[in-house]
C-alpha positions in Angstrom: 75.3 52.1 46.1 72.4 51.3 44.7 71.5 52.2 41.0 68.5 53.4 39.5 66.9 54.9 36.5 68.5 58.3 35.7 64.9 59.6 34.9 64.1 58.7 38.5 63.2 61.0 41.4 63.0 59.4 44.6 61.9 63.0 46.3 59.0 62.7 44.1 57.9 59.3 44.3 56.5 59.4 48.0 54.4 61.7 49.3 53.6 62.5 52.7 52.0 59.8 54.3 55.1 57.9 53.0 57.3 60.3 54.4 55.8 60.1 57.8 55.5 56.3 58.2 58.7 55.0 58.6 57.6 52.1 60.3 54.7 49.5 58.7 52.5 50.7 55.5 51.6 54.2 55.0 47.9 55.2 55.2 45.7 54.0 52.0 47.3 50.8 51.4 44.7 48.7 53.6 42.1 50.2 51.1 44.5 49.0 48.4 44.7 45.7 49.9 41.0 45.2 50.0 40.4 46.5 46.6 42.7 43.7 45.1 41.4 41.0 47.7 37.7 41.3 46.6 38.3 41.5 42.9 40.7 38.7 42.7 38.2 37.0 45.1 35.8 37.4 42.9 37.4 36.7 39.6 39.1 33.7 40.9 35.7 32.0 42.5 34.5 31.1 38.8 37.8 29.3 37.8 36.5 25.9 39.7 32.9 25.7 37.7 33.2 28.4 34.5 34.6 26.4 31.7 33.3 23.1 33.1 29.7 25.1 32.6 30.1 26.2 29.4 31.4 22.9 28.5 28.4 20.8 30.0 25.7 22.8 30.2 25.9 25.1 27.1 27.9 22.3 25.2 30.9 24.2 24.1 34.2 22.5 23.5 37.2 23.1 25.6 38.5 25.7 23.8 35.3 27.7 23.8 35.2 27.5 27.2 38.4 28.7 28.0 37.6 31.4 25.5 35.4 33.2 28.4 38.9 33.6 30.3 40.6 35.2 27.4 38.0 37.6 26.5 37.9 38.8 29.9 41.5 39.5 29.5 41.3 41.1 26.3 39.4 44.0 28.1 41.9 44.0 30.6 44.5 44.2 27.9 42.8 47.4 26.2 41.4 48.9 29.2 44.3 48.6 31.9 46.7 51.4 30.6 43.3 53.4 29.6 43.1 53.6 33.4 46.7 54.4 34.2 47.0 56.8 32.1 43.7 58.7 33.2 45.0 58.1 36.8 48.1 60.2 36.3 45.9 63.1 35.0 42.8 63.1 37.4 43.8 60.7 40.6 43.8 57.0 41.4 41.1 57.3 43.7 38.0 58.1 41.1 39.6 55.4 38.8 39.6 52.9 41.5 35.9 53.8 42.7 34.5 53.8 39.2 35.9 50.1 38.8 34.5 48.6 41.6 31.2 49.6 41.0 31.2 48.8 37.9 32.5 44.9 38.6 29.4 44.5 40.8 27.5 45.4 37.9 29.6 42.7 36.0 29.1 39.4 38.2 25.2 40.5 38.4 25.0 40.2 34.5 27.3 36.5 34.3 24.4 35.3 37.1 21.6 36.5 35.0 23.3 34.5 31.8 23.8 31.1 33.9 20.5 31.3 35.6 18.2 32.3 32.7 20.1 32.1 29.1 20.9 29.4 26.6 23.3 31.2 24.5 27.2 31.1 25.7 27.0 34.6 24.1 25.4 36.4 27.1 28.1 34.8 29.5 30.9 36.6 26.8 29.1 39.6 27.1 29.1 39.5 30.8 32.9 38.7 30.8 33.5 41.7 28.6 32.2 44.3 30.8 33.8 42.5 33.6 37.2 42.9 32.4 36.5 46.5 31.2 35.6 47.1 35.0 38.4 45.2 36.8 41.3 47.1 34.6 42.5 48.5 37.4 45.7 46.6 39.0 48.1 48.9 37.1 46.1 52.0 39.0 46.8 50.0 42.2 50.3 49.5 41.5 50.8 53.4 41.1 48.8 54.3 43.9 51.6 52.4 46.2 54.1 53.6 43.9 52.9 57.2 45.2 53.0 56.5 48.7 55.8 54.2 49.4 59.4 55.1 49.1 62.0 53.5 46.2 63.7 51.1 49.0 60.3 49.9 50.3 58.7 49.6 46.8 59.4 45.7 46.4 57.4 45.6 49.7 54.8 47.6 48.8 54.3 45.7 45.4 54.3 42.5 48.0 51.0 43.5 49.8 49.3 43.7 46.4 50.6 40.1 45.2 49.6 39.0 49.2 46.4 40.5 48.5 46.0 38.3 45.1 47.4 35.3 46.7 44.7 35.6 49.5 41.9 36.2 47.1 43.3 33.3 44.9 43.2 31.3 48.0 39.5 31.5 49.1 37.9 32.4 45.8 38.3 29.1 44.4 37.4 27.1 47.5 33.9 29.0 48.0 33.1 29.1 44.3 33.8 25.4 43.9 31.7 24.5 47.2 28.8 27.4 46.0 28.5 26.6 42.6 26.7 23.2 43.2 24.1 25.0 44.5 21.2 25.1 41.7 19.2 28.3 40.7 16.7 27.5 38.2 18.4 24.3 38.0 21.4 26.0 36.8 24.9 25.6 38.6 27.5 28.5 38.8 25.3 31.7 39.8 25.1 31.8 43.6 29.2 32.3 43.5 28.6 35.2 41.0 25.8 36.7 43.7 28.3 36.6 46.6 31.0 38.0 44.4 28.6 40.9 43.4 28.1 41.4 47.3 31.6 41.8 47.9 32.0 44.7 45.3 29.5 46.2 47.0 31.2 46.0 50.5 34.5 47.0 48.4 33.1 50.0 47.0 31.7 51.4 50.9 35.2 50.4 52.3 36.9 52.6 49.1 34.6 55.4 49.3 34.8 55.9 52.8 38.7 55.1 53.8 40.3 55.5 50.4 42.5 59.0 50.1 44.2 60.6 47.0 47.5 59.5 46.7 48.4 61.6 43.9 48.5 65.6 44.7 47.3 68.1 42.0 51.0 69.1 41.5 52.0 65.8 41.2 50.0 65.0 38.2 50.6 64.4 34.4 50.5 68.0 32.7 50.9 65.9 29.4 47.9 65.3 27.1 48.5 61.4 27.2 46.2 59.6 24.7 44.1 57.5 26.6 43.2 54.8 23.3 43.7 51.3 24.5 47.1 51.1 22.7 49.9 54.0 23.0 52.8 53.1 21.3 54.4 56.3 22.8 53.6 54.8 26.1 55.2 51.3 25.4 58.4 53.0 23.7 58.7 55.4 27.1 58.9 52.0 29.1 60.7 50.0 27.2 63.4 52.5 27.2 64.1 52.2 30.5 67.2 50.0 31.5 66.1 45.7 31.5 62.4 46.8 31.5 61.6 45.4 27.9 63.0 41.9 29.2 61.6 41.8 32.1 58.3 42.5 30.8 58.6 40.2 28.2 59.5 37.7 31.3 56.2 38.9 33.1 54.6 38.2 29.6 55.6 34.5 29.2 54.9 33.8 33.4 51.6 35.0 32.7 51.1 32.8 29.9 51.9 30.1 31.0 49.9 30.6 34.4 47.1 31.1 32.9 47.2 28.0 30.7 47.3 26.2 34.2 44.2 28.1 36.0 41.9 27.8 33.2 42.8 24.0 32.4 42.9 22.7 35.7 39.6 21.9 36.1 39.7 19.6 32.7 42.7 18.1 34.3 41.6 17.4 37.4 38.4 16.0 36.1 39.4 13.8 33.1 42.6 12.3 35.1 42.3 12.7 38.4 38.2 12.6 38.8 38.6 15.5 41.4 35.1 17.4 41.8 34.7 20.8 41.2 35.2 21.6 45.0 38.4 19.9 44.7 39.4 21.8 42.1 38.9 24.9 44.2 40.7 23.3 46.9 43.9 22.7 44.7 43.7 26.2 43.7 43.5 27.5 46.9 46.7 25.7 48.0 48.4 27.2 45.2 47.0 30.7 46.4 48.0 30.0 50.3 51.7 29.2 49.0 51.7 32.6 46.8 50.3 34.3 49.5 52.9 33.3 52.1 55.7 33.7 49.9 54.5 37.3 49.1 53.4 38.4 52.4 56.4 37.0 54.6 59.5 36.4 52.4 59.8 39.0 49.7 61.0 41.6 52.2 63.8 39.4 53.9 64.8 38.3 50.7 64.4 41.5 49.1 67.3 42.8 51.5 69.9 40.1 50.9 69.1 39.7 46.7 68.1 42.4 43.9 65.0 42.3 42.6 66.7 40.6 39.3 67.9 37.7 41.3 64.8 36.9 42.6 62.9 37.0 39.1 65.6 34.3 38.0 65.3 32.1 40.9 61.1 32.2 40.5 61.0 31.7 36.7 63.1 28.4 37.2 61.4 26.7 39.7 58.5 27.3 37.9 59.9 25.7 34.9 60.5 22.6 36.9 57.1 22.6 38.5 55.1 23.0 35.2 56.9 19.9 34.4 56.3 18.3 37.4 52.2 19.1 36.9 52.4 17.3 33.3 53.8 13.9 34.5 51.8 14.0 37.8 49.2 11.8 36.7 51.8 8.9 36.6 52.4 9.5 40.3 48.8 10.3 41.6 47.2 13.0 43.5 50.3 14.2 46.1 52.4 14.5 43.0 49.8 17.4 41.4 49.5 19.2 45.0 53.2 19.0 45.3 53.8 20.3 41.7 51.3 22.9 42.0 53.0 24.2 45.9 56.3 24.5 44.2 54.6 26.6 41.0 53.1 28.9 43.7 56.6 29.7 45.6 58.2 30.4 41.5 55.2 32.8 41.3 55.2 34.3 44.7 59.2 35.4 44.1 58.6 36.4 40.5 55.4 38.6 40.9 56.5 41.6 43.3 60.1 41.7 42.0 58.9 42.3 38.4 56.4 44.9 39.7 59.2 46.4 42.0 61.3 46.3 39.3 59.5 48.1 36.4 58.2 51.1 38.9 61.8 51.7 40.4 63.1 52.5 36.8 59.6 54.5 35.9 59.4 58.6 36.4 57.5 59.3 39.1 54.9 61.4 37.2 54.5 58.3 34.5 54.1 55.4 36.7 50.8 55.1 35.7 51.6 54.6 32.3 54.8 52.6 33.0 53.1 50.1 35.4 49.9 49.9 33.0 52.3 49.2 30.2 54.0 46.1 32.3 50.0 45.2 33.6 48.2 45.7 29.6 51.3 43.1 28.5 50.6 40.8 31.5 46.6 41.1 30.3 47.5 40.2 26.7 49.4 37.0 27.9 45.8 36.2 29.9 44.2 36.5 26.4 46.4 34.0 24.8 46.9 31.8 27.9 43.7 30.4 28.2 42.6 30.3 24.4 46.6 28.3 23.9 45.7 26.3 26.9 42.3 24.9 25.6 43.2 24.4 22.4 46.3 22.3 23.4 44.0 20.5 25.6 41.4 19.1 23.3 44.0 19.0 20.4 47.0 18.0 21.4 46.1 15.8 25.2 46.0 16.6 28.6 49.3 16.9 29.7 50.8 19.1 26.7 49.5 22.7 28.2 52.1 22.1 30.8 55.1 20.5 28.9 54.6 23.7 26.8 54.5 26.0 30.1 57.7 24.3 31.3 59.6 25.0 27.8 57.9 28.7 28.0 59.5 29.3 31.7 62.7 27.7 30.6 62.9 30.4 28.1 61.7 33.3 30.3 64.4 32.5 32.6 67.5 32.1 30.3 66.2 36.1 29.2 65.9 37.1 33.1 69.4 35.4 33.4 70.3 37.8 30.2 69.9 41.1 32.3 73.5 43.0 32.8 75.0 43.2 36.4 74.5 46.8 36.2 70.6 46.5 34.9 70.2 44.2 38.1 71.2 46.2 41.1 69.1 48.0 43.0 
């Protein structure tokens, strides 16, 4: 029989909607899908051009250009647990609605900076605000945990993964294509205005269709600190069986992946002479594969294999993929595309499995805090990943960021394989 954390109460983890939805997804997940999809669509639009615009238009180094990604993720690291713990107290819906509305403001601010300013400082301020606004993945994951049964948790988390993959698929292609249109002689503002418009659409849809998932009688009565860093919340999460090691794996995974997505534009331009639109298409291909895996394969695979087994397989595949990306310039563009596809396959297996692993071991009344801790660790990795990738690219050469990521994923594989059998059975 499946084993769970001693503190886990399956009867308290699924609300009425989940209990009455034996087939398909419970009501409300469509709105969560759209929230995550449009957030990631907007985020991924800037990947083909923002760091390059900083280098070419604002005359920064590669390191400073990638810091625009780091500062965005630093704000998410600080505020993901804040919104998660707040949602445990006041409900998921108000937190998600505020997040979506503020995201629109952030995109408008970035567009204004790209059009009218000559200082990169404005871009950093816009990314700081947007990072605070979009720190909602922990709350969205908690919403799914509220409305799904434990045995359907990985499938529910796979829905977020599919939204993430689809947003990552369409966003870079649109961003790369639209970034060439100039406003006031500058490139990059048009994708930001499109992202702001999509955020407005996101807010309207959520306002009309998103129902509260956390009834008042299931909300936390503990006065958890709303400070950005909560040692107590992290200690509670890390005390759950196997969770600390799985969060560590997720940290390395995200660190390695953000090294790639923030430096790939430089890599493609300098070694393959690929345009911004071409870079967007490569990133879109990664999204297609990841979305296909998380949307179509996770459910049948999770029936046959444990979440820990899928984590192990995904980390091994990604270690091989990063090494293949590093050597791809020696073999040409098809080798790069194939390696990126392999990377997306491994990532698609790992991401929803990690979220499901953590959530099935969390107390139902602390889902937001526990998943927020995992997302906070991921956001911390996103802080260091772009900066580390930009520094290695400029100081050690174009291939070094991907060789380092391959070594990191090999280490993550070793940690995943260290999970005891009792910790890996679901």
